N, CA, C and O atoms as a GROMACS GRO file, in nm:
protein
  348
    1MET      N    1   0.722  -1.566   1.767
    1MET     CA    2   0.834  -1.583   1.675
    1MET      C    3   0.778  -1.546   1.580
    1MET      O    4   0.819  -1.596   1.475
    2THR      N    5   0.688  -1.467   1.571
    2THR     CA    6   0.627  -1.388   1.397
    2THR      C    7   0.628  -1.300   1.426
    2THR      O    8   0.625  -1.215   1.337
    3MET      N    9   0.635  -1.246   1.590
    3MET     CA   10   0.629  -1.074   1.670
    3MET      C   11   0.753  -1.051   1.605
    3MET      O   12   0.764  -0.953   1.531
    4ARG      N   13   0.880  -1.154   1.630
    4ARG     CA   14   0.998  -1.114   1.658
    4ARG      C   15   1.004  -1.050   1.498
    4ARG      O   16   1.052  -0.941   1.466
    5ARG      N   17   0.944  -1.150   1.413
    5ARG     CA   18   1.046  -1.163   1.241
    5ARG      C   19   0.920  -0.995   1.198
    5ARG      O   20   0.977  -0.897   1.150
    6PHE      N   21   0.834  -0.991   1.211
    6PHE     CA   22   0.757  -0.903   1.143
    6PHE      C   23   0.696  -0.791   1.212
    6PHE      O   24   0.614  -0.718   1.156
    7GLY      N   25   0.733  -0.778   1.324
    7GLY     CA   26   0.667  -0.662   1.422
    7GLY      C   27   0.712  -0.514   1.353
    7GLY      O   28   0.644  -0.433   1.289
    8PRO      N   29   0.853  -0.512   1.391
    8PRO     CA   30   0.898  -0.412   1.347
    8PRO      C   31   0.833  -0.315   1.236
    8PRO      O   32   0.787  -0.202   1.222
    9THR      N   33   0.860  -0.432   1.166
    9THR     CA   34   0.765  -0.367   0.986
    9THR      C   35   0.642  -0.342   1.020
    9THR      O   36   0.626  -0.228   0.976
   10ALA      N   37   0.560  -0.369   1.062
   10ALA     CA   38   0.407  -0.371   1.121
   10ALA      C   39   0.372  -0.247   1.179
   10ALA      O   40   0.277  -0.181   1.138
   11PHE      N   41   0.474  -0.198   1.313
   11PHE     CA   42   0.448  -0.092   1.350
   11PHE      C   43   0.490   0.019   1.233
   11PHE      O   44   0.422   0.112   1.190
   12VAL      N   45   0.613  -0.017   1.200
   12VAL     CA   46   0.633   0.147   1.078
   12VAL      C   47   0.509   0.129   0.992
   12VAL      O   48   0.431   0.224   0.994
   13LEU      N   49   0.464  -0.013   0.890
   13LEU     CA   50   0.359   0.028   0.822
   13LEU      C   51   0.270   0.054   0.877
   13LEU      O   52   0.188   0.077   0.788
   14PHE      N   53   0.188   0.079   1.039
   14PHE     CA   54   0.100   0.111   1.079
   14PHE      C   55   0.077   0.266   1.118
   14PHE      O   56  -0.028   0.324   1.144
   15ALA      N   57   0.233   0.321   1.112
   15ALA     CA   58   0.316   0.466   1.144
   15ALA      C   59   0.251   0.546   1.000
   15ALA      O   60   0.154   0.618   0.977
   16LEU      N   61   0.349   0.495   0.932
   16LEU     CA   62   0.294   0.515   0.790
   16LEU      C   63   0.178   0.552   0.695
   16LEU      O   64   0.167   0.633   0.603
   17GLY      N   65   0.094   0.457   0.756
   17GLY     CA   66  -0.028   0.480   0.717
   17GLY      C   67  -0.106   0.605   0.808
   17GLY      O   68  -0.177   0.698   0.768
   18ILE      N   69  -0.073   0.576   0.913
   18ILE     CA   70  -0.141   0.699   1.009
   18ILE      C   71  -0.112   0.828   1.025
   18ILE      O   72  -0.179   0.908   1.090
   19GLN      N   73   0.064   0.867   0.923
   19GLN     CA   74   0.074   0.999   0.906
   19GLN      C   75   0.029   0.972   0.784
   19GLN      O   76  -0.089   0.969   0.820
   20TYR      N   77   0.024   0.953   0.682
   20TYR     CA   78  -0.024   0.950   0.523
   20TYR      C   79  -0.138   1.021   0.607
   20TYR      O   80  -0.116   1.140   0.625
   21TYR      N   81  -0.261   0.970   0.665
   21TYR     CA   82  -0.405   0.959   0.699
   21TYR      C   83  -0.428   1.115   0.762
   21TYR      O   84  -0.528   1.185   0.756
   22PHE      N   85  -0.291   1.144   0.825
   22PHE     CA   86  -0.326   1.320   0.931
   22PHE      C   87  -0.220   1.384   0.862
   22PHE      O   88  -0.172   1.485   0.911
   23HIS      N   89  -0.180   1.340   0.761
   23HIS     CA   90  -0.081   1.461   0.681
   23HIS      C   91  -0.112   1.591   0.668
   23HIS      O   92  -0.015   1.665   0.682
   24GLU      N   93  -0.240   1.657   0.641
   24GLU     CA   94  -0.250   1.741   0.678
   24GLU      C   95  -0.228   1.820   0.787
   24GLU      O   96  -0.161   1.922   0.778
   25MET      N   97  -0.326   1.749   0.982
   25MET     CA   98  -0.226   1.771   1.083
   25MET      C   99  -0.161   1.800   1.066
   25MET      O  100  -0.154   1.923   1.074
   26ILE      N  101  -0.062   1.738   1.033
   26ILE     CA  102   0.096   1.667   1.137
   26ILE      C  103   0.198   1.798   1.060
   26ILE      O  104   0.284   1.870   1.110
   27GLY      N  105   0.131   1.792   0.883
   27GLY     CA  106   0.237   1.919   0.809
   27GLY      C  107   0.406   1.833   0.813
   27GLY      O  108   0.416   1.711   0.826
   28ASP      N  109   0.490   1.899   0.803
   28ASP     CA  110   0.615   1.874   0.723
   28ASP      C  111   0.686   1.787   0.813
   28ASP      O  112   0.782   1.721   0.771
   29ARG      N  113   0.662   1.784   0.888
   29ARG     CA  114   0.718   1.626   0.973
   29ARG      C  115   0.686   1.495   0.954
   29ARG      O  116   0.591   1.425   0.989
   30ALA      N  117   0.814   1.469   0.873
   30ALA     CA  118   0.821   1.356   0.777
   30ALA      C  119   0.846   1.204   0.866
   30ALA      O  120   0.798   1.094   0.842
   31PHE      N  121   0.936   1.247   0.972
   31PHE     CA  122   0.955   1.136   1.058
   31PHE      C  123   0.878   1.141   1.204
   31PHE      O  124   0.919   1.085   1.306
   32LEU      N  125   0.817   1.180   1.198
   32LEU     CA  126   0.688   1.268   1.343
   32LEU      C  127   0.714   1.121   1.354
   32LEU      O  128   0.830   1.084   1.376
   33LEU      N  129   0.586   1.004   1.336
   33LEU     CA  130   0.577   0.864   1.412
   33LEU      C  131   0.635   0.778   1.368
   33LEU      O  132   0.592   0.669   1.406
   34LEU      N  133   0.754   0.772   1.271
   34LEU     CA  134   0.814   0.679   1.270
   34LEU      C  135   0.952   0.641   1.353
   34LEU      O  136   1.021   0.540   1.342
   35TYR      N  137   0.970   0.767   1.449
   35TYR     CA  138   1.133   0.761   1.515
   35TYR      C  139   1.030   0.685   1.622
   35TYR      O  140   1.103   0.618   1.696
   36PRO      N  141   0.888   0.668   1.662
   36PRO     CA  142   0.849   0.604   1.755
   36PRO      C  143   0.806   0.444   1.680
   36PRO      O  144   0.838   0.333   1.723
   37ALA      N  145   0.772   0.458   1.628
   37ALA     CA  146   0.750   0.300   1.518
   37ALA      C  147   0.865   0.243   1.546
   37ALA      O  148   0.860   0.134   1.602
   38VAL      N  149   0.983   0.294   1.517
   38VAL     CA  150   1.132   0.239   1.518
   38VAL      C  151   1.182   0.159   1.591
   38VAL      O  152   1.221   0.044   1.572
   39PHE      N  153   1.181   0.268   1.737
   39PHE     CA  154   1.172   0.271   1.854
   39PHE      C  155   1.100   0.147   1.946
   39PHE      O  156   1.168   0.097   2.036
   40LEU      N  157   1.011   0.116   1.930
   40LEU     CA  158   0.892  -0.013   1.962
   40LEU      C  159   0.909  -0.101   1.922
   40LEU      O  160   0.903  -0.203   1.990
   41GLY      N  161   0.943  -0.104   1.761
   41GLY     CA  162   0.966  -0.177   1.703
   41GLY      C  163   1.149  -0.278   1.745
   41GLY      O  164   1.146  -0.401   1.740
   42ALA      N  165   1.240  -0.229   1.769
   42ALA     CA  166   1.355  -0.242   1.867
   42ALA      C  167   1.363  -0.339   1.978
   42ALA      O  168   1.455  -0.416   2.005
   43PHE      N  169   1.251  -0.322   2.037
   43PHE     CA  170   1.256  -0.363   2.171
   43PHE      C  171   1.183  -0.536   2.189
   43PHE      O  172   1.201  -0.627   2.270
   44VAL      N  173   1.061  -0.510   2.019
   44VAL     CA  174   1.003  -0.592   1.996
   44VAL      C  175   1.097  -0.749   1.915
   44VAL      O  176   1.127  -0.859   1.961
   45GLY      N  177   1.113  -0.694   1.805
   45GLY     CA  178   1.230  -0.772   1.703
   45GLY      C  179   1.357  -0.756   1.728
   45GLY      O  180   1.424  -0.701   1.815
   46SER      N  181   1.389  -0.859   1.567
   46SER     CA  182   1.508  -0.954   1.562
   46SER      C  183   1.591  -0.774   1.565
   46SER      O  184   1.529  -0.672   1.593
   47LEU      N  185   1.726  -0.778   1.531
   47LEU     CA  186   1.800  -0.749   1.415
   47LEU      C  187   1.771  -0.714   1.337
   47LEU      O  188   1.730  -0.599   1.322
   48ARG      N  189   1.789  -0.862   1.190
   48ARG     CA  190   1.741  -0.847   1.109
   48ARG      C  191   1.639  -0.760   1.079
   48ARG      O  192   1.663  -0.688   0.982
   49ALA      N  193   1.444  -0.732   1.175
   49ALA     CA  194   1.403  -0.754   1.095
   49ALA      C  195   1.335  -0.581   1.089
   49ALA      O  196   1.260  -0.512   1.020
   50GLN      N  197   1.422  -0.571   1.217
   50GLN     CA  198   1.477  -0.393   1.289
   50GLN      C  199   1.537  -0.332   1.125
   50GLN      O  200   1.466  -0.260   1.055
   51LEU      N  201   1.652  -0.368   1.089
   51LEU     CA  202   1.688  -0.310   0.982
   51LEU      C  203   1.614  -0.300   0.877
   51LEU      O  204   1.618  -0.188   0.825
   52VAL      N  205   1.535  -0.392   0.818
   52VAL     CA  206   1.454  -0.402   0.753
   52VAL      C  207   1.312  -0.289   0.716
   52VAL      O  208   1.264  -0.234   0.617
   53ALA      N  209   1.288  -0.298   0.846
   53ALA     CA  210   1.183  -0.144   0.914
   53ALA      C  211   1.283  -0.058   0.863
   53ALA      O  212   1.284  -0.019   0.746
   54ILE      N  213   1.356  -0.032   0.937
   54ILE     CA  214   1.436   0.109   0.888
   54ILE      C  215   1.406   0.153   0.787
   54ILE      O  216   1.346   0.258   0.763
   55LYS      N  217   1.473   0.025   0.677
   55LYS     CA  218   1.465   0.067   0.522
   55LYS      C  219   1.330   0.117   0.476
   55LYS      O  220   1.312   0.215   0.405
   56ILE      N  221   1.260   0.057   0.514
   56ILE     CA  222   1.116   0.071   0.502
   56ILE      C  223   1.061   0.186   0.502
   56ILE      O  224   0.984   0.222   0.412
   57ALA      N  225   1.093   0.257   0.603
   57ALA     CA  226   1.069   0.364   0.664
   57ALA      C  227   1.130   0.444   0.623
   57ALA      O  228   1.086   0.556   0.645
   58THR      N  229   1.229   0.437   0.564
   58THR     CA  230   1.279   0.578   0.513
   58THR      C  231   1.301   0.596   0.394
   58THR      O  232   1.364   0.686   0.338
   59ILE      N  233   1.240   0.493   0.349
   59ILE     CA  234   1.190   0.485   0.176
   59ILE      C  235   1.036   0.561   0.147
   59ILE      O  236   0.992   0.651   0.076
   60GLY      N  237   0.971   0.430   0.279
   60GLY     CA  238   0.833   0.480   0.265
   60GLY      C  239   0.815   0.672   0.312
   60GLY      O  240   0.718   0.736   0.272
   61ALA      N  241   0.922   0.733   0.395
   61ALA     CA  242   0.892   0.864   0.452
   61ALA      C  243   1.003   0.968   0.296
   61ALA      O  244   0.989   1.081   0.249
   62TRP      N  245   1.069   0.893   0.277
   62TRP     CA  246   1.110   1.000   0.145
   62TRP      C  247   1.023   0.952   0.023
   62TRP      O  248   1.051   1.018  -0.078
   63TYR      N  249   0.965   0.894   0.010
   63TYR     CA  250   0.867   0.892  -0.132
   63TYR      C  251   0.753   0.962  -0.095
   63TYR      O  252   0.701   1.020  -0.191
   64ILE      N  253   0.694   0.976   0.018
   64ILE     CA  254   0.536   0.972   0.048
   64ILE      C  255   0.563   1.117   0.101
   64ILE      O  256   0.494   1.202   0.045
   65PHE      N  257   0.648   1.162   0.197
   65PHE     CA  258   0.617   1.269   0.257
   65PHE      C  259   0.681   1.404   0.244
   65PHE      O  260   0.640   1.513   0.285
   66ILE      N  261   0.826   1.363   0.158
   66ILE     CA  262   0.947   1.456   0.176
   66ILE      C  263   0.917   1.504   0.012
   66ILE      O  264   0.912   1.425  -0.082
   67PRO      N  265   0.895   1.680  -0.001
   67PRO     CA  266   0.888   1.724  -0.173
   67PRO      C  267   0.961   1.694  -0.235
   67PRO      O  268   1.072   1.691  -0.181
   68PRO      N  269   0.957   1.664  -0.341
   68PRO     CA  270   0.790   1.705  -0.405
   68PRO      C  271   0.729   1.514  -0.372
   68PRO      O  272   0.802   1.418  -0.398
   69PRO      N  273   0.594   1.501  -0.316
   69PRO     CA  274   0.575   1.381  -0.297
   69PRO      C  275   0.508   1.315  -0.386
   69PRO      O  276   0.461   1.366  -0.488
   70PHE      N  277   0.500   1.191  -0.354
   70PHE     CA  278   0.515   1.054  -0.489
   70PHE      C  279   0.623   1.049  -0.602
   70PHE      O  280   0.598   1.013  -0.717
   71SER      N  281   0.772   1.098  -0.548
   71SER     CA  282   0.854   1.092  -0.580
   71SER      C  283   1.022   1.063  -0.504
   71SER      O  284   1.054   1.107  -0.393
   72PHE      N  285   1.090   1.002  -0.572
   72PHE     CA  286   1.198   0.979  -0.508
   72PHE      C  287   1.336   1.125  -0.533
   72PHE      O  288   1.456   1.131  -0.504
   73GLU      N  289   1.243   1.219  -0.599
   73GLU     CA  290   1.335   1.370  -0.636
   73GLU      C  291   1.363   1.374  -0.472
   73GLU      O  292   1.294   1.310  -0.393
   74LEU      N  293   1.470   1.453  -0.433
   74LEU     CA  294   1.566   1.554  -0.371
   74LEU      C  295   1.560   1.698  -0.403
   74LEU      O  296   1.638   1.738  -0.491
   75ASN      N  297   1.488   1.772  -0.352
   75ASN     CA  298   1.569   1.941  -0.408
   75ASN      C  299   1.615   2.017  -0.332
   75ASN      O  300   1.688   2.112  -0.360
   76ASP      N  301   1.564   1.971  -0.187
   76ASP     CA  302   1.618   2.060  -0.121
   76ASP      C  303   1.717   1.936   0.036
   76ASP      O  304   1.688   1.821   0.070
   77VAL      N  305   1.855   2.053   0.103
   77VAL     CA  306   1.939   1.941   0.125
   77VAL      C  307   1.925   1.929   0.256
   77VAL      O  308   1.975   1.833   0.315
   78GLY      N  309   1.847   2.037   0.328
   78GLY     CA  310   1.805   1.943   0.432
   78GLY      C  311   1.679   1.877   0.416
   78GLY      O  312   1.629   1.884   0.528
   79ALA      N  313   1.612   1.826   0.351
   79ALA     CA  314   1.600   1.704   0.331
   79ALA      C  315   1.666   1.575   0.348
   79ALA      O  316   1.636   1.480   0.421
   80ALA      N  317   1.765   1.590   0.264
   80ALA     CA  318   1.886   1.472   0.211
   80ALA      C  319   1.888   1.455   0.362
   80ALA      O  320   1.818   1.373   0.421
   81PHE      N  321   1.988   1.553   0.429
   81PHE     CA  322   2.062   1.580   0.547
   81PHE      C  323   1.923   1.457   0.668
   81PHE      O  324   1.937   1.337   0.692
   82GLY      N  325   1.843   1.520   0.700
   82GLY     CA  326   1.752   1.462   0.743
   82GLY      C  327   1.696   1.256   0.723
   82GLY      O  328   1.643   1.177   0.802
   83LEU      N  329   1.735   1.246   0.611
   83LEU     CA  330   1.714   1.125   0.526
   83LEU      C  331   1.819   1.060   0.632
   83LEU      O  332   1.800   0.978   0.722
   84LEU      N  333   1.932   1.124   0.589
   84LEU     CA  334   2.061   1.066   0.608
   84LEU      C  335   2.079   1.032   0.776
   84LEU      O  336   2.123   0.932   0.832
   85ILE      N  337   2.036   1.140   0.821
   85ILE     CA  338   2.025   1.079   0.994
   85ILE      C  339   1.875   1.000   1.000
   85ILE      O  340   1.899   0.905   1.073
   86PHE      N  341   1.770   0.994   0.970
   86PHE     CA  342   1.718   0.886   0.994
   86PHE      C  343   1.798   0.729   0.987
   86PHE      O  344   1.813   0.642   1.073
   87PHE      N  345   1.840   0.739   0.843
   87PHE     CA  346   1.863   0.606   0.800
   87PHE      C  347   1.957   0.570   0.912
   87PHE      O  348   2.005   0.457   0.917
   0.00000   0.00000   0.00000
């Protein structure tokens, strides 16, 4: 029961942490590890938990990885389009 409820969010938070740790090697691919985490969470969790995980992944990628880092400012149309497609 708890894996269905918290599994997708745990996968996304783990992917955000790994991507942050290896950010220098990965580069500007903001959603590289988040797509597999969301897909894996879709098989494990419920719909509500998955929607929460997608929101956390989108906000986390926007805040941490999309330039300028650690802000919610969007200066690039391509980044805004990527966020829209991911969400």
